[in-house]
C-alpha positions in Angstrom: 0.0 -0.4 0.1 1.3 3.4 -0.9 1.3 6.3 1.6 -1.5 8.5 -0.2 -4.0 4.7 0.1 -6.7 5.9 2.1 -5.7 9.5 1.8 -6.8 10.1 -2.3 -8.6 13.2 -3.9 -11.9 11.5 -3.1 -11.6 11.0 0.5 -10.1 14.9 1.1 -12.5 16.7 -1.0 -15.5 14.1 0.5 -14.6 15.2 4.1 -12.3 18.4 4.1 -9.2 16.6 4.4 -10.5 15.5 8.4 -9.7 12.2 9.7 -11.5 8.4 10.4 -9.3 7.0 13.6 -8.3 4.0 11.5 -6.5 7.3 9.3 -5.2 8.8 12.7 -3.9 5.3 13.6 -1.9 4.8 10.2 -0.4 8.1 10.5 0.2 7.8 14.1 2.4 5.3 12.7 4.2 6.5 9.3 5.3 9.7 11.2 6.8 7.7 13.9 9.0 6.3 11.3 10.4 9.7 10.9 11.4 10.8 14.4 14.6 9.3 14.5 15.4 10.5 10.8 15.4 13.9 11.9 17.3 13.6 15.0 19.8 12.0 12.9 19.6 15.0 10.2 20.4 17.2 13.0 23.0 15.4 14.5 25.0 15.0 11.8 24.2 18.6 11.0 25.9 19.8 14.1 28.9 17.8 13.6 29.8 19.2 10.6 28.5 16.6 7.5 28.4 18.2 4.6 26.3 16.6 1.9 26.8 16.3 -1.8 23.3 17.7 -2.8 23.5 21.1 -4.4 22.0 22.7 -7.6 24.4 24.9 -10.3 23.8 28.2 -11.5 21.4 27.3 -14.5 19.0 24.4 -11.9 19.1 27.5 -10.0 16.2 29.2 -12.0 12.5 28.4 -12.0 11.5 26.8 -15.3 11.1 28.7 -18.5 7.4 28.0 -19.4 4.4 29.9 -19.7 3.1 27.3 -16.5 5.9 28.0 -14.1 5.1 32.2 -15.3 2.0 32.4 -14.3 1.9 29.9 -11.3 4.7 32.2 -10.1 2.4 35.5 -10.8 -0.1 34.1 -8.4 1.7 33.4 -5.9 3.6 36.5 -5.7 -0.2 38.1 -5.7 -1.3 35.6 -2.9 0.8 34.8 -0.8 2.9 37.0 2.5 6.3 37.1 1.8 7.3 34.2 4.5 5.0 32.0 2.9 6.3 33.2 -0.6 10.1 32.6 -0.1 8.9 29.5 2.3 7.5 28.3 -0.7 10.2 28.9 -3.4 12.5 27.2 -1.1 10.6 24.5 -0.6 11.4 23.5 -4.4 15.0 24.0 -4.4 15.1 21.8 -1.3 12.9 19.6 -3.1 15.0 19.1 -7.2 18.4 19.1 -4.3 17.5 15.6 -3.4 15.7 14.1 -6.3 18.8 15.2 -7.7 20.8 13.2 -5.4 18.4 10.0 -5.3 18.6 10.4 -8.9 15.0 10.6 -9.3 13.7 12.0 -12.5 11.2 14.6 -12.6 9.2 17.1 -14.5 10.0 21.0 -12.7 7.4 22.2 -14.1 5.1 20.9 -12.3 7.3 20.5 -9.5 7.9 24.4 -9.7 4.1 24.7 -9.7 2.4 22.9 -6.7 5.8 24.0 -5.0 5.1 27.5 -5.2 1.2 27.3 -4.2 2.2 24.3 -2.1 0.5 27.5 0.8 -1.8 29.2 -1.1 -4.4 28.8 1.6 -2.4 28.5 4.7 -3.0 31.3 6.0 -6.7 31.5 5.7 -7.7 28.5 8.3 -11.4 27.4 7.4 -13.5 25.8 10.4 -13.1 21.6 9.4 -11.4 22.4 6.0 -7.9 21.7 5.4 -5.6 24.2 4.2 -3.7 21.7 1.9 -7.8 20.4 0.8 -8.6 23.9 -0.3 -5.4 24.9 -1.8 -6.1 21.8 -3.9 -9.1 23.1 -5.2 -8.1 27.0 -5.8 -5.4 25.7 -7.7 -7.7 22.7 -9.6 -10.0 26.5 -10.4 -6.7 28.2 -11.4 -4.8 25.6 -13.8 -7.9 25.3 -15.1 -8.9 28.3 -16.1 -5.7 29.0 -17.4 -6.4 25.8 -20.1 -4.0 23.7 -18.5 -4.3 20.5 -19.5 -6.6 18.1 -17.5 -3.9 15.6 -16.9 -1.8 18.3 -15.6 -4.4 19.5 -13.4 -4.6 16.6 -12.1 -1.5 15.6 -11.1 -0.7 19.0 -9.7 -4.0 19.5 -7.4 -3.7 15.8 -5.9 0.2 17.1 -5.1 -0.7 20.0 -2.9 -3.7 18.0 -0.6 -1.4 15.5 -0.6 1.9 16.8 0.5 1.0 16.8 4.8 0.1 13.2 4.9 3.2 11.3 6.4 4.9 9.3 4.6 4.9 10.0 1.3 8.1 12.2 1.2 10.0 9.0 0.4 8.2 8.7 -3.2 10.6 11.9 -5.3 8.7 11.3 -8.0 5.6 12.0 -6.9 4.7 15.4 -7.1 3.3 15.5 -2.9 6.8 13.7 -1.8 8.7 15.8 -3.4 7.1 19.2 -2.3 6.7 17.3 1.2 10.1 16.7 1.2 11.4 20.3 0.3 9.3 21.2 3.1 10.9 18.6 6.0 14.1 20.2 5.1 12.8 23.9 5.5 10.5 22.7 8.3 13.0 20.8 10.3 16.1 20.3 8.9 15.7 16.8 7.9 18.3 15.3 5.4 20.2 18.4 5.1 22.9 16.6 6.1 22.8 15.4 3.0 23.0 18.8 1.3 26.0 20.9 0.9 25.5 24.0 3.8 27.6 26.2 1.3 24.3 26.1 -0.7 21.8 25.6 1.1 23.6 28.8 2.6 23.2 30.2 -0.2 19.0 29.3 -1.6 18.6 30.8 2.3 20.4 34.5 0.9 18.0 34.4 -2.0 15.2 33.3 -0.1 15.4 34.5 2.8 13.4 32.7 6.0 11.7 36.4 7.2 11.1 34.4 11.2 10.4 32.2 9.3 9.8 29.7 11.9 7.6 31.9 14.7 5.1 32.5 12.0 5.3 29.0 10.8 4.5 27.4 13.9 1.7 30.1 14.9 -0.2 29.6 11.5 0.5 25.8 12.0 -1.4 26.1 15.7 -4.1 27.9 14.4 -4.9 25.5 11.1 -4.8 22.6 14.2 -7.5 25.1 16.3 -9.7 25.0 13.1 -9.2 21.6 12.3 -8.2 19.7 15.0 -9.3 16.3 13.4 -6.9 17.1 10.3 -3.3 16.0 10.0 -1.6 19.7 11.0 -3.4 18.7 13.9 -1.4 15.6 14.1 1.6 16.9 13.1 1.8 19.2 15.5 0.5 16.8 17.7 4.1 14.9 17.0 6.1 17.2 18.3 6.1 20.1 15.0 6.7 22.9 17.6 10.0 21.5 18.4 11.4 19.8 15.4 10.0 23.6 13.4 12.8 25.4 16.9 15.6 23.6 16.7 15.9 22.9 13.2 20.0 24.0 11.7 18.2 27.6 11.0 18.4 31.0 13.0 15.2 32.1 11.7 
């Protein structure tokens, strides 16, 4: 069974992203497997381990396609600066991990998903998961642009699924690569696989802007609005401690 079995779009759209007991148990098991890896990454970073993952100057550009440019413009219109810069970092961190693991990706769809994955993160709604609402909004946006249905569905599912524990293990999936990029930016997961000088360059180009404090508060609010959602589970599993102890200054 894959990480998204039981958490597909049919479930998301019909429940608003609310979990039943069976799904909650599955997520807790998946989340428990992530904790040792996160602490290992922090320890290796503290010890000064330098990984090889990095992108060259050519790769440090967004895809030169009409869709990518439209997605970037939409993100710049809709996102606060701290969320926008996070979204860029998620794109670059995910891309670097895919390169390291030799996983081929569709850069246009990856960028589109990454730059728009948190489009509803700052606007919590009662009993409606931000990732599901964001997926619906982006689905409408891309459909309005005339993007092919197969691409729309891939991006929609990637945004809806990126907060499901376990998806980050499959970087060939849009939910997985965005989730992996998020985990690096939020908690420093797999940062030991990356060249620290390169990471510092990404942060310099896309500053964190008091990111730790702001993301902790946003997750707290989302958890209050959707107490039986995936974000609430994430918070219960130590989200705040992971973000606070991440190897970033802010």
